[in-house]
C-alpha positions, 0 to 999 in steps of 0.5 A: 071058176063056178058053175052056180050061175052056168047057163044063165044070162044077166045084166048089171047097171052100173057096171063101170066101176065099184060094186057093179063091176065086181059084181059083173065079174062074179057073175061071169065066174059063176057062169053067166054071161052078162050085160054090163050096162053104164053110161061111161064106155071106156070104164065099161070096156075096161070091166069087159077085158076084166070078164074075158080075162076071167074066162067070162063072156060079156057085152057092153051096152051104153045105158042112161037107165033114168031114159025108159028107151035107152032100158028098154033097148038094153033088155033088147040087146041082152035078148038079142045077143044071148037069147034071153034073161035070167038075173039081173043086178039094178046097180046103177045110182049116184049120190046127188048133192048132200046139202040141207032140204032148204038149200036144194035145188029142184035140179038135183032132186030130179037128177037124183030121183031119176036115176036112183028111183025111175031109173030102177023102176024102168030096169025092173019093167023091162026086166020083168016084161022080158022074164014073164015072155020067156017063161021060167022065172028068174031072179033080181036084185036091187041097190039100195042102201042103209040109207034105204033104212034111216034118214041122214040130215043132209042127205034127204033127196039120196034117202028118199031114192033109196027107200023108194027102191025098198018100196019098190022090191016089195011090190014087184016081189008080190006082183012076181011071186007066183011067176017064179021071179024073186025080187030082194034088195041089197042095203050096204052102208060105206063101201069103198067105191069112187062114190064112197070117196066122194062122199067120205073122202074127207079125213074128219069126214071119214074118221066120223063115218069109220066110228058108225061102223062096229067092224072098223073099217067100210066095206069092200065091193066084192064083199057085196058082189058075193051077196049079190051072187048068192041072192041071184043063185038057186041057193036063195031060192025061197027068198023074194021081197026080202033086203040083206043088210051089209054094213059092218054093224051100223045099223046095230046101234051106236058103239059104246064110248071107249 
């Protein structure tokens, strides 16, 4: 156990698996009390059990981040349980259907944007309201992707949602800087998560994706979680409105032929 988040209260959305689950556990190990939010109750309770096994204090709140009333309730229940809100990791997201724009349905666009972009906006809205109300500042990290920095043929809606998260982060950081609230964003490449397996799991697709990562492997959820904890801690106290890219060299450019 570390103490860098001792006495802090945090929220992790999408905390039922993958990066969100590891971040929840790491927040707790760092001394924070954590609310894990997600749509899947069984997996949420599994995360709580892991946190408690690590000696942490955790609450699961079933939440669809695309619904304003549910996000508002998530923040309210956090304060009712733990008294305040100091840190948040807005991690919930989906990949949507990766198909060309000309073939994509309006329903898929709406669902992907509602969760990945509107969901982050709603979380920011109610988290910031609470942090301003209680005073004392805070730290928020949003989940984007390298897809928020570049385009990708066949993944236009996902890219659009993540580009939007980048803009939201910068705007929120400017609005809250003088109040001591820091807002940053993390941009991973392919990470070994259930979502990553759905998108990149086929052998030929996986081989192609691995070739985009000069480091020669995909990232691990805990590697992103470690970065998020740092971004939420006082060790990153002069960082706001910034993106942290964790990509195994993906954005450095194409590899030379071997």
